[in-house]
C-alpha positions as CSV (number, residue, x, y, z in Angstrom):
1,M,28.1,-0.4,15.0
2,D,27.5,3.4,15.4
3,Y,25.7,5.1,12.6
4,K,25.6,8.8,11.8
5,P,22.6,10.1,9.9
6,K,23.4,11.3,6.4
7,E,22.9,15.0,5.9
8,S,19.5,15.8,4.5
9,V,19.4,16.9,0.8
10,V,16.1,18.8,1.1
11,T,16.6,22.5,1.8
12,D,13.8,24.8,3.1
13,D,13.5,26.6,-0.2
14,L,13.0,23.3,-2.0
15,K,10.5,22.1,0.7
16,N,8.5,25.2,0.0
17,K,8.0,24.1,-3.6
18,F,7.0,20.6,-2.5
19,I,3.3,19.7,-2.3
20,S,1.6,16.5,-1.9
21,R,-0.1,15.0,-4.9
22,R,-3.4,14.7,-3.1
23,Q,-3.2,18.3,-2.0
24,L,-2.7,19.3,-5.5
25,I,-5.7,17.2,-6.6
26,K,-7.9,18.7,-3.8
27,A,-6.9,22.3,-4.5
28,G,-7.6,22.0,-8.2
29,G,-10.6,19.8,-8.1
30,L,-8.9,17.5,-10.5
31,T,-11.3,14.6,-10.1
32,A,-12.6,13.0,-13.2
33,A,-16.0,11.5,-14.0
34,G,-15.7,7.8,-13.7
35,V,-14.6,5.2,-11.3
36,A,-12.0,4.5,-8.7
37,G,-8.7,2.9,-7.9
38,A,-7.1,-0.2,-6.3
39,A,-5.0,-1.5,-3.4
40,L,-2.7,-4.3,-2.5
41,I,-3.8,-7.7,-1.8
42,G,-4.3,-7.7,1.9
43,C,-0.7,-8.1,2.8
44,G,2.4,-6.4,4.2
45,S,5.6,-6.1,2.3
46,D,9.1,-6.0,3.7
47,D,11.3,-3.4,2.1
48,E,13.0,-6.2,0.2
49,D,9.8,-7.1,-1.6
50,A,9.6,-4.1,-3.9
51,P,7.0,-1.3,-4.2
52,A,3.4,-1.9,-3.2
53,A,-0.2,-1.8,-4.4
54,S,-4.0,-1.2,-3.0
55,S,-7.5,-2.2,-1.2
56,A,-11.4,-1.7,-0.7
57,A,-14.5,-1.1,1.7
58,S,-18.2,0.1,2.0
59,S,-21.4,0.9,3.9
60,S,-21.6,1.8,7.6
61,S,-17.9,1.8,8.3
62,S,-17.0,3.5,5.1
63,S,-19.4,6.4,5.8
64,S,-17.6,7.1,9.1
65,A,-14.3,6.6,7.3
66,A,-15.2,9.1,4.7
67,T,-15.8,11.6,7.5
68,Q,-12.5,10.8,9.1
69,A,-10.8,11.2,5.8
70,A,-11.4,14.9,5.8
71,T,-8.9,15.2,8.5
72,A,-6.5,12.7,7.0
73,T,-5.1,14.8,4.1
74,P,-1.4,15.4,4.6
75,T,-0.4,19.0,5.4
76,A,1.2,20.6,2.4
77,S,3.6,23.5,2.2
78,G,4.1,25.9,-0.7
79,L,0.5,27.1,-1.4
80,T,1.7,29.6,-4.0
81,A,3.4,26.9,-5.9
82,A,0.4,24.7,-5.5
83,K,-2.0,27.3,-6.9
84,T,0.3,27.9,-9.8
85,A,0.5,24.2,-10.6
86,V,-3.2,23.8,-10.2
87,A,-3.9,26.8,-12.5
88,T,-1.7,25.3,-15.2
89,Q,-3.5,21.9,-14.9
90,A,-6.9,23.6,-14.9
91,A,-6.1,25.7,-18.0
92,A,-5.0,22.6,-19.9
93,A,-8.1,20.7,-18.7
94,D,-10.4,23.4,-20.0
95,S,-9.4,22.5,-23.5
96,G,-10.4,18.9,-22.8
97,P,-8.3,15.7,-22.8
98,K,-6.5,14.9,-26.0
99,K,-6.6,11.4,-27.5
100,G,-3.6,9.4,-28.5
101,G,0.1,9.1,-27.7
102,R,2.3,6.7,-25.7
103,L,2.9,7.4,-22.0
104,I,6.3,6.2,-20.8
105,W,6.2,5.1,-17.1
106,G,9.4,4.4,-15.2
107,T,9.3,1.5,-12.8
108,L,11.7,-0.7,-10.7
109,T,9.5,-3.8,-10.9
110,P,10.0,-6.3,-13.7
111,F,6.7,-7.6,-15.1
112,E,7.9,-11.2,-15.0
113,N,7.4,-11.0,-11.2
114,Y,3.7,-11.3,-11.9
115,K,3.0,-15.0,-11.5
116,G,-0.7,-15.0,-12.2
117,P,-3.8,-13.3,-10.8
118,Y,-4.2,-15.5,-7.8
119,T,-0.6,-15.1,-6.8
120,S,-0.4,-11.5,-7.8
121,G,1.9,-9.7,-5.4
122,S,1.6,-6.2,-4.1
123,V,4.9,-5.5,-5.9
124,M,3.0,-5.2,-9.1
125,V,0.6,-2.4,-8.3
126,P,0.2,0.2,-9.9
127,N,1.7,-1.6,-12.9
128,T,-0.9,-4.4,-13.0
129,S,-3.8,-2.0,-12.4
130,A,-3.3,-0.8,-16.0
131,F,-4.0,-4.3,-17.3
132,W,-6.3,-6.0,-14.8
133,D,-9.6,-4.6,-13.4
134,T,-11.5,-5.5,-10.3
135,L,-15.1,-5.3,-9.2
136,A,-14.5,-2.3,-6.9
137,K,-11.7,-0.3,-5.4
138,Y,-11.2,2.4,-2.7
139,G,-11.7,6.0,-3.7
140,K,-9.4,9.0,-3.9
141,D,-9.6,10.2,-0.4
142,S,-11.5,7.7,1.7
143,M,-12.3,4.0,2.2
144,E,-15.6,4.5,0.4
145,P,-15.5,1.8,-2.3
146,E,-16.2,2.9,-5.9
147,P,-17.4,0.7,-8.7
148,H,-15.3,-0.6,-11.5
149,L,-16.5,-3.8,-13.2
150,A,-19.3,-3.7,-10.8
151,E,-22.0,-1.1,-11.4
152,S,-23.6,-1.3,-8.0
153,W,-24.0,-3.5,-4.9
154,E,-26.2,-3.9,-1.9
155,F,-25.9,-5.6,1.5
156,N,-28.7,-7.5,3.2
157,S,-29.8,-6.3,6.6
158,D,-27.1,-8.1,8.7
159,K,-24.3,-7.8,6.0
160,T,-24.0,-11.5,5.6
161,Q,-24.8,-11.3,1.9
162,L,-23.7,-8.8,-0.8
163,Q,-25.6,-8.6,-4.1
164,V,-23.4,-7.2,-7.0
165,K,-24.6,-5.9,-10.3
166,L,-22.2,-5.9,-13.2
167,R,-21.9,-3.1,-15.8
168,P,-23.5,-3.9,-19.1
169,G,-21.3,-4.7,-22.2
170,L,-18.1,-5.8,-20.3
171,E,-15.5,-7.7,-22.3
172,F,-12.2,-9.4,-21.7
173,H,-9.2,-8.4,-23.8
174,N,-9.9,-11.4,-26.1
175,G,-13.4,-10.2,-26.8
176,K,-15.3,-12.8,-24.6
177,T,-18.1,-11.4,-22.5
178,I,-17.6,-10.7,-18.8
179,D,-20.8,-11.9,-17.2
180,S,-21.6,-13.2,-13.8
181,T,-20.5,-16.8,-14.6
182,A,-17.1,-15.5,-15.8
183,V,-16.6,-13.5,-12.6
184,K,-17.6,-16.4,-10.4
185,R,-15.2,-18.8,-12.3
186,S,-12.4,-16.3,-12.0
187,M,-12.9,-15.7,-8.3
188,D,-13.3,-19.4,-7.5
189,L,-9.9,-20.1,-9.1
190,M,-8.4,-17.4,-6.9
191,D,-9.5,-19.5,-3.9
192,D,-8.1,-22.7,-5.3
193,E,-6.5,-24.8,-2.5
194,G,-3.9,-25.9,-5.0
195,V,-2.5,-22.5,-5.6
196,P,0.7,-21.8,-3.6
197,N,1.3,-18.4,-1.9
198,S,-2.0,-17.0,-3.1
199,Q,-2.3,-13.6,-1.6
200,V,-5.9,-13.2,-2.7
201,K,-6.8,-16.6,-1.2
202,G,-5.9,-15.7,2.4
203,T,-8.4,-12.8,2.3
204,F,-11.0,-14.5,0.1
205,S,-11.4,-17.6,2.3
206,K,-11.9,-15.4,5.4
207,Y,-14.6,-13.2,3.9
208,I,-16.4,-15.3,1.3
209,S,-18.0,-18.7,1.8
210,E,-19.7,-18.9,-1.6
211,V,-20.2,-17.0,-4.9
212,K,-23.6,-17.5,-6.5
213,V,-24.8,-16.6,-10.0
214,V,-28.3,-15.1,-10.1
215,D,-28.4,-14.0,-13.7
216,D,-25.9,-12.7,-16.4
217,K,-25.3,-9.4,-14.5
218,T,-26.0,-10.3,-10.9
219,L,-24.0,-12.2,-8.3
220,I,-24.6,-12.9,-4.6
221,F,-21.6,-13.3,-2.3
222,D,-22.3,-15.3,0.9
223,L,-20.0,-13.8,3.5
224,A,-18.1,-15.9,6.1
225,W,-17.0,-12.7,7.8
226,P,-20.0,-10.3,7.5
227,G,-19.4,-6.6,6.6
228,D,-17.2,-4.3,4.6
229,G,-14.1,-6.5,4.6
230,I,-15.2,-8.1,1.4
231,F,-14.1,-5.0,-0.4
232,D,-10.5,-5.9,0.6
233,V,-11.1,-9.0,-1.6
234,F,-12.5,-6.9,-4.5
235,Q,-9.5,-4.6,-4.4
236,Y,-7.2,-7.5,-5.3
237,A,-9.3,-10.0,-7.1
238,H,-8.2,-9.4,-10.7
239,I,-10.9,-10.6,-13.1
240,H,-9.5,-12.9,-15.8
241,D,-10.8,-15.3,-18.4
242,A,-10.9,-18.5,-16.4
243,D,-10.3,-20.7,-19.5
244,D,-6.9,-19.1,-19.7
245,L,-6.3,-19.2,-16.0
246,E,-6.7,-22.9,-15.7
247,S,-3.8,-23.4,-18.0
248,Y,-1.9,-20.4,-16.9
249,V,1.8,-20.6,-17.8
250,D,2.9,-17.1,-18.5
251,L,1.6,-13.7,-19.5
252,K,0.9,-14.9,-23.1
253,T,-2.3,-16.7,-21.9
254,C,-3.6,-13.9,-19.6
255,N,-6.7,-12.3,-20.9
256,A,-7.8,-9.7,-18.4
257,S,-10.2,-6.8,-18.2
258,G,-8.3,-3.5,-17.6
259,P,-8.0,-0.3,-19.7
260,F,-4.9,-1.7,-21.5
261,K,-4.1,-5.0,-23.2
262,F,-0.8,-6.6,-22.5
263,D,1.3,-6.9,-25.7
264,F,3.4,-10.0,-25.3
265,D,5.2,-9.4,-28.6
266,E,6.6,-6.1,-27.1
267,F,7.5,-7.7,-23.8
268,K,11.2,-7.5,-23.0
269,P,11.9,-9.3,-19.6
270,G,13.9,-7.0,-17.3
271,E,13.6,-4.1,-19.7
272,G,10.0,-3.2,-20.3
273,F,6.5,-4.1,-21.3
274,L,3.7,-2.4,-23.2
275,G,0.0,-2.0,-23.0
276,R,-2.3,-1.0,-25.8
277,R,-5.7,0.6,-25.2
278,H,-8.6,-1.8,-24.7
279,E,-11.2,-0.2,-26.9
280,N,-14.1,-1.9,-25.3
281,H,-13.2,-1.0,-21.7
282,Y,-16.2,0.6,-19.8
283,A,-14.1,3.7,-19.0
284,P,-12.9,5.4,-22.3
285,T,-9.2,5.7,-22.2
286,H,-7.4,8.7,-23.7
287,I,-3.9,7.5,-24.4
288,D,-3.2,4.9,-27.1
289,E,-0.4,3.0,-25.3
290,V,1.4,2.9,-21.9
291,E,5.0,1.7,-21.9
292,F,6.5,0.6,-18.6
293,R,10.2,1.0,-18.8
294,V,12.0,-1.1,-16.2
295,F,15.2,0.2,-14.5
296,Q,17.7,-1.8,-12.5
297,D,18.0,0.7,-9.7
298,A,16.6,3.9,-8.4
299,S,19.7,5.9,-9.5
300,A,19.2,4.9,-13.2
301,L,15.5,5.7,-13.0
302,G,16.3,9.1,-11.5
303,L,18.7,9.9,-14.3
304,A,16.1,9.0,-16.9
305,V,13.7,11.4,-15.3
306,D,16.4,14.1,-15.4
307,A,17.0,13.4,-19.1
308,G,13.3,13.6,-20.0
309,E,13.3,9.9,-21.2
310,I,10.2,9.0,-19.3
311,H,7.0,10.9,-18.6
312,A,6.2,9.7,-15.1
313,T,7.3,7.5,-12.2
314,N,6.2,6.8,-8.6
315,N,9.5,5.2,-7.7
316,G,11.5,8.3,-6.9
317,T,13.6,8.7,-3.7
318,H,13.5,11.7,-1.4
319,A,17.0,12.6,-2.7
320,D,15.5,12.6,-6.2
321,A,12.7,14.9,-5.0
322,A,15.2,17.6,-3.9
323,R,16.7,17.6,-7.4
324,W,13.5,17.3,-9.4
325,M,11.8,20.2,-7.6
326,K,14.4,22.5,-9.3
327,D,13.2,21.4,-12.7
328,D,10.4,23.6,-14.0
329,N,9.4,20.9,-16.5
330,L,8.4,18.5,-13.7
331,E,5.6,18.2,-11.2
332,V,6.7,16.5,-8.0
333,G,4.9,15.2,-5.0
334,V,4.6,12.6,-2.3
335,A,1.6,10.4,-2.6
336,P,0.6,8.8,0.7
337,A,0.7,5.1,0.1
338,G,-2.1,3.8,2.3
339,L,-0.5,2.4,5.4
340,A,3.0,2.1,4.0
341,S,5.5,3.0,6.6
342,W,8.9,2.4,8.2
343,V,8.6,0.2,11.2
344,L,10.7,-1.2,14.0
345,G,9.8,-4.9,14.6
346,M,10.6,-6.6,17.9
347,T,11.0,-10.4,17.4
348,V,10.0,-12.5,20.4
349,T,11.3,-16.1,20.8
350,G,8.3,-18.1,19.6
351,N,9.6,-19.2,16.2
352,G,13.2,-20.1,17.2
353,G,14.7,-16.6,16.6
354,G,14.2,-13.3,18.4
355,N,15.6,-12.3,21.8
356,P,14.3,-13.4,25.2
357,I,14.6,-9.8,26.5
358,L,11.9,-8.9,24.0
359,D,9.5,-11.4,25.4
360,D,8.7,-8.9,28.1
361,P,6.1,-6.4,26.9
362,R,7.5,-3.8,29.2
363,V,10.7,-3.9,27.3
364,R,8.8,-3.6,24.0
365,R,6.9,-0.6,25.4
366,A,10.2,1.0,26.4
367,I,11.5,0.6,22.9
368,Y,8.3,2.1,21.5
369,R,9.1,5.2,23.6
370,V,12.6,5.8,22.4
371,I,11.6,6.6,18.8
372,D,11.4,10.3,18.2
373,R,9.0,10.2,15.3
374,N,8.5,13.9,15.1
375,R,12.2,14.6,14.8
376,L,12.6,11.9,12.2
377,A,9.8,13.3,10.1
378,T,10.8,17.0,10.4
379,E,14.6,16.7,10.4
380,T,15.6,13.5,8.7
381,F,12.9,13.8,6.1
382,Q,12.5,17.6,6.2
383,G,8.7,17.3,6.7
384,L,8.1,15.2,3.5
385,V,6.7,12.3,5.6
386,E,4.3,12.0,8.5
387,P,5.2,10.8,12.0
388,L,3.3,7.6,12.8
389,H,2.6,7.3,16.5
390,F,0.1,4.4,16.2
391,H,-0.9,1.8,13.6
392,W,-3.9,3.3,12.0
393,R,-4.4,6.4,9.9
394,P,-7.4,8.7,10.4
395,Y,-9.4,7.2,7.5
396,S,-9.2,3.7,9.0
397,P,-12.2,2.3,10.9
398,A,-9.8,1.2,13.6
399,Y,-8.4,4.8,14.2
400,D,-8.5,5.9,17.8
401,K,-7.6,9.5,18.3
402,A,-6.7,9.0,21.9
403,L,-4.0,6.5,21.0
404,D,-2.6,8.7,18.2
405,K,-0.2,10.7,20.4
406,D,3.5,11.3,20.8
407,Y,5.0,8.4,22.7
408,F,8.6,9.6,22.7
409,N,9.6,9.8,26.3
410,I,13.1,8.8,27.5
411,E,12.2,8.9,31.2
412,E,9.1,6.6,30.7
413,A,11.3,4.2,28.7
414,K,13.9,4.1,31.6
415,A,11.1,3.4,34.1
416,L,9.6,0.6,32.0
417,L,13.1,-0.9,31.6
418,N,13.7,-0.8,35.3
419,E,10.2,-2.2,36.0
420,A,11.2,-5.2,33.8
421,G,14.4,-5.6,36.0
422,Y,17.0,-4.0,33.7
423,D,19.3,-1.0,34.1
424,S,20.4,-1.4,30.5
425,I,20.0,-4.0,27.7
426,D,22.0,-4.8,24.6
427,I,20.1,-5.9,21.6
428,D,20.6,-6.2,17.8
429,L,18.8,-3.8,15.4
430,N,18.9,-5.6,12.0
431,V,19.1,-3.4,8.9
432,Q,19.1,-4.6,5.3
433,A,22.5,-4.1,3.7
434,G,22.2,-1.9,0.6
435,G,18.6,-1.1,1.3
436,D,17.0,2.3,1.3
437,P,19.5,5.0,2.4
438,A,16.8,6.3,4.8
439,D,17.2,3.1,6.8
440,D,20.7,4.3,7.9
441,Q,19.4,7.6,9.0
442,I,16.5,6.2,10.9
443,A,18.6,3.6,12.6
444,A,21.2,6.2,13.7
445,V,18.6,8.5,15.3
446,I,16.9,5.6,17.1
447,Q,20.2,4.2,18.3
448,A,21.3,7.6,19.8
449,D,18.0,8.2,21.6
450,A,17.7,4.6,22.8
451,A,21.1,4.7,24.4
452,K,19.9,7.6,26.7
453,A,17.3,5.1,28.1
454,G,19.8,2.3,28.6
455,I,18.8,0.5,25.4
456,N,22.0,-0.2,23.5
457,F,21.2,-1.1,19.9
458,N,23.9,-2.9,18.0
459,I,23.1,-2.2,14.3
460,T,23.8,-5.2,12.2
461,L,23.6,-5.4,8.4
462,M,22.3,-8.4,6.6
463,D,22.0,-9.1,2.9
464,G,18.4,-9.1,1.6
465,A,18.6,-12.7,0.3
466,E,19.7,-14.0,3.7
467,R,17.4,-11.7,5.6
468,R,14.1,-12.2,3.8
469,P,13.4,-15.9,4.8
470,L,14.4,-15.2,8.4
471,W,12.1,-12.1,8.5
472,R,9.2,-14.0,7.0
473,A,9.6,-16.8,9.5
474,G,9.9,-14.5,12.5
475,K,13.4,-15.6,13.2
476,L,15.4,-12.4,12.9
477,P,17.6,-12.0,16.0
478,G,16.3,-9.1,18.1
479,A,14.8,-6.0,16.6
480,Y,14.7,-5.1,12.9
481,L,14.1,-2.0,10.8
482,S,11.9,-2.5,7.7
483,S,9.1,-1.0,5.7
484,F,5.7,-2.5,5.6
485,A,3.1,-1.8,2.9
486,F,-0.2,-2.2,4.7
487,Y,-2.7,-2.0,1.8
488,S,-5.6,-3.9,3.2
489,L,-7.2,-1.1,5.2
490,Q,-9.9,-3.1,7.0
491,P,-8.5,-3.8,10.5
492,E,-9.5,-7.4,10.6
493,T,-7.9,-8.1,7.2
494,L,-4.7,-6.4,8.3
495,A,-4.5,-8.4,11.5
496,V,-4.9,-11.7,9.7
497,M,-2.9,-11.1,6.5
498,N,0.1,-9.1,7.9
499,Y,0.7,-11.0,11.0
500,Q,-0.5,-14.5,10.3
501,M,-0.7,-15.5,6.7
502,R,1.5,-14.3,3.8
503,I,4.0,-12.9,6.2
504,P,3.8,-15.6,8.8
505,N,4.1,-13.4,11.8
506,S,7.4,-11.6,11.2
507,C,7.8,-10.9,15.0
508,A,6.7,-14.3,16.1
509,Y,4.1,-12.7,18.3
510,D,1.2,-15.1,18.9
511,T,-0.8,-15.1,22.1
512,P,-4.2,-16.7,22.9
513,E,-5.6,-13.2,23.4
514,Y,-4.6,-12.0,19.9
515,Q,-5.8,-15.2,18.3
516,A,-9.2,-14.9,20.1
517,I,-9.6,-11.4,18.7
518,I,-8.9,-12.6,15.1
519,D,-11.2,-15.6,15.5
520,G,-13.9,-13.3,16.9
521,F,-14.2,-11.4,13.7
522,A,-15.8,-14.5,12.1
523,G,-19.5,-13.8,12.0
524,A,-19.2,-10.7,14.1
525,S,-21.9,-8.0,14.0
526,V,-20.9,-4.4,13.3
527,E,-21.2,-3.7,17.0
528,K,-19.1,-6.7,18.1
529,K,-16.5,-5.9,15.5
530,A,-16.1,-2.4,16.9
531,G,-15.5,-4.0,20.3
532,L,-12.9,-6.4,18.9
533,I,-11.1,-3.5,17.2
534,Q,-10.9,-1.7,20.6
535,E,-9.4,-4.9,22.1
536,M,-6.9,-5.2,19.3
537,N,-5.8,-1.6,19.7
538,A,-5.4,-2.1,23.4
539,L,-3.2,-5.1,22.7
540,Y,-1.1,-3.1,20.2
541,A,-0.7,-0.4,22.9
542,N,0.1,-2.6,25.8
543,E,2.2,-5.4,24.1
544,P,3.6,-3.7,21.0
545,W,5.5,-6.0,18.7
546,I,5.5,-3.6,15.6
547,A,6.4,0.0,16.2
548,P,5.4,2.4,13.3
549,I,7.9,5.2,12.7
550,V,7.1,7.4,9.8
551,S,5.1,7.2,6.6
552,R,6.6,6.0,3.4
553,G,4.8,7.8,0.7
554,Y,5.9,7.3,-2.9
555,V,7.8,10.2,-4.5
556,W,6.2,11.0,-7.8
557,A,7.5,13.0,-10.7
558,N,5.8,13.6,-14.0
559,S,6.4,15.8,-17.0
560,K,4.0,18.7,-17.2
561,K,2.9,17.2,-20.5
562,V,1.1,14.5,-18.4
563,K,-2.4,15.6,-17.5
564,G,-5.1,14.0,-15.4
565,L,-2.7,12.1,-13.1
566,V,-5.0,11.3,-10.2
567,T,-4.5,8.5,-7.7
568,D,-6.7,6.7,-5.2
569,I,-6.1,6.7,-1.5
570,L,-3.5,4.0,-2.0
571,S,-1.6,5.9,-4.7
572,T,-2.8,3.8,-7.7
573,P,-3.4,6.0,-10.8
574,Y,-6.7,6.2,-12.6
575,W,-5.2,5.1,-15.9
576,S,-8.2,5.9,-18.0
577,E,-8.1,9.6,-17.0
578,L,-4.5,10.2,-18.1
579,W,-3.7,12.1,-21.2
580,L,-0.7,13.7,-22.9
581,D,-0.5,17.4,-23.9
582,A,2.4,16.8,-26.2
């Protein structure tokens, strides 16, 4: 099937008005006193899995990551527009945040998808972050962890133990005290062997061997995998009242710890859900209520933004952005979503699917080189996304500048294909039917360029319900196009969670060398971990099975009545800092 890219809807004049949310934050200094954000439970999400979430880190690696982060901010156009927007925000901020009001947030994710804290999916963030708090989360612009329920922490000399101090006066939504025992009980349940599909558990059991109570406000975490990776656990480990968790049936029995209390009486499955301010939350919250209004599709949500029916959303499309940027009542931006990206997966034959041609790493390297990432970023997406030449972003501890280069080279692809013994190959490129419209555009560009190297992609469409189980099991035939939401930023977590556990190796890639690297992280010193990361990067470069394409930042839009909308590095709002200037 030959695809032709759809014409871009973003014109140059609109692009000049478009600025990244983080750039806006940086330009205006719109950081608030207080604490940080969240990420997604160490996992990857296929594009059929719905929007994603957030993660966490510290100490030696985080200090270097903080330095790297300075270079990681996306380039923004439209400085004049940016300055104007910043000035408007700054003027409003001078008068101080206002108390009260109901913030209406548009989302595509029904709340009934939340199946409990230990099985919480990435699909629920940022929604769940309004209701459930964690010990620590990553910051606004780096992998430096910031305190939430925790007040402070300290590693021992070899990072095999982490001592955590809780804030004073913490309460669950039901009024019960959040002390060290409550935190331990909540986290122990998250590691329960009997819990199916626990996204927390896969990370928890790798990093933490035991949680110990020292006193009411102090815990010690004995680390199975020493180092900063424990903050990936903290990022997702929602702290609940364990008495309710043990008999968890539905949201009615969930007593959590976030800035808003879930109002079960106002819960309308498939339509919306409501949070009311938790008065005893450690971070004073400005707005009285947050209403999450659920829409069945992106088109309906976009029309609601047009009509002024909702205050904010992070589920917009790039087509929406082109329209919204013409509306003087809206602020629009793309928030970089951690490691969220479009990818091309190459399924080998290990799990009963795949294509034998892809078993040869030379063929996979050739495919890696027929993807014109710069063209896709600048032409297909009109500069509103970033080209992703390698797996890691500059703020990741695994980032290697030497590997972050433009790999697009048709002649090299031809040579690799010939070295593997082929003049040309025919292979399926699977795309989800009815998925993101950008999938069609990306597939068309890749198909055209690949043909120049003798790689003939036959683009096949498959319904999401049929595709998902095959994708999860690594049984899709040939290559596939998808989006991954990599929100566990520690490289060892990402390797384990995204390619082995929750998503059981969607490309069926599993070699003794790769397994040895993963196993080597157990008990590894900081120095040894650095060496293992180098080995892992070399494996990704020499035997690629996942090829990143471009970033998939969320398109945000909010009424100019919404103030204090700041996100962490993984695009989760600081809910306590929001206020309405109505």
